[in-house]
N, C-alpha and C positions, 0 to 999 in steps of 0.2 A: 504494500500500500504506500502511496506517495504521501509524504508528510503534509504537503500543501493541501491535499484533498480533505484533510481533517478540519480545515478552516471553513466557516460558512461561505457560501458563494459570493456574497456581496463584499465581504471583507477581503477574501482572496483576490478578487478582481481589482480592488483598490491598491493592494500592495504590488501586484504584478504590473499594473499600469504605471506605477510610480507615483500615484497621487498622495499616498500616505507615507511620508518619509520621517516624520518626527517621532514615531513610536514603532515598536516591533510587536507583532502578534504573539500572544502567549498560547501555547498548545500544551494542555495538561493531559498527558496520556492516561494517567490513572483515572481521571474523571470520565474518559472515553472508553475505559475498559481494557486498556493495554498497560503492561508494566515494563516491557522491554523495547528498546529502540535499537534496531540493527542498521548497519550502513550498507545495505545491498543496492539501493536505488540511487538515483541522482537527486541532488539537493538543489532547489532553485536558488538563485542569487538574492534571496530575501532573508534578512536577518530574523531568525525566530528565537523566542525564548521557549525552550522545551523543558517540561517537568516530567521526569520519568524515574522509575525505581532503578532500572539497569540500563546502561548505554554501552554499546560496543565501541572499541577504539576507532573504527572506521566512521561510525556515525558521529562521534564527537569531533573527529577531525574535519569532516565535511561541514558540520554545522558551524564550527568556529571559523573555518575558512570563509564561509559566507557572511561572517560578522555576527553570528548568533551566539547564544549562551545556553549551557546545559545546567539545569537545577536538579540535583539528585534529591529525591523525596523518599523518606523512610516509610 
């Protein structure tokens, strides 16, 4: 599953179009029913704040290269 597809459609379109540059969208994977983030897919060049319990090294690298942040949640 693509990380950007977890955002609501209207919010995703704002960030992809570059209209919203002052904030980063927050994706709380635990609230969406996921606990692990793997780095298999491509990460869009949008800085995300991702909250997850477990994050692979590839996923962390891809998110931080795009300017995002990982928040580990217990």
